[in-house]
C-alpha positions in Angstrom: 23.6 109.4 17.0 19.9 109.3 17.7 18.7 112.8 18.6 15.1 111.8 18.5 15.1 110.3 22.0 14.1 113.1 24.3 13.6 111.2 27.5 16.5 110.1 29.8 16.6 106.8 31.6 19.0 105.2 34.0 21.1 103.6 31.2 21.6 107.1 29.7 22.8 108.4 33.1 25.2 105.4 33.3 26.8 106.4 30.0 26.9 110.1 30.9 28.5 109.6 34.3 30.4 106.4 33.6 28.9 104.9 36.7 27.1 101.7 37.8 23.4 100.9 37.8 22.8 101.8 41.4 24.5 105.1 41.2 22.5 106.0 38.0 19.2 105.3 39.7 20.3 107.5 42.6 21.2 110.3 40.3 18.0 109.9 38.4 16.1 110.2 41.7 18.0 113.4 42.6 17.4 114.9 39.1 13.6 114.2 39.4 13.5 115.7 42.8 15.4 118.8 41.7 13.1 119.5 38.9 10.0 118.3 40.8 9.1 115.7 38.1 6.4 113.3 39.2 4.7 110.4 37.4 3.6 110.4 34.6 6.0 113.2 33.6 9.5 112.1 32.5 13.0 113.5 32.7 14.2 115.0 29.4 17.6 115.6 27.8 17.2 119.3 28.5 16.8 118.7 32.2 20.0 116.7 32.3 21.9 119.3 30.3 20.7 122.1 32.6 21.6 120.2 35.7 25.1 119.2 34.7 25.8 122.4 32.8 26.5 120.7 29.4 25.3 121.3 25.9 23.1 118.8 24.0 26.0 118.0 21.7 28.1 117.1 24.8 25.3 114.9 26.0 24.9 113.1 22.7 28.7 112.5 22.4 28.5 110.6 25.7 25.7 108.5 24.4 27.6 107.6 21.2 30.6 106.2 23.1 28.6 103.2 24.4 27.4 102.4 20.9 30.9 102.2 19.4 31.6 98.9 21.1 28.4 97.3 19.9 28.6 95.2 16.7 26.9 96.6 13.6 24.4 94.8 11.4 25.9 92.3 9.1 28.8 91.2 11.4 29.1 87.8 12.8 
């Protein structure tokens, strides 16, 4: 679990909502419009947690699920 990543991107939304790439970009756009985030500002984990009504721990659990299927170092 990497809690040092504070910004949220479309791949994070994909893991959180278990959706496709197009849907994640749409959700990202809605989130940015809701919080009035414009370039160069970025969407953070806190914004996502507030919007979906979840805790940081719940958010990070969804991000861990994707990493379970990836091979670890030292495997062939």
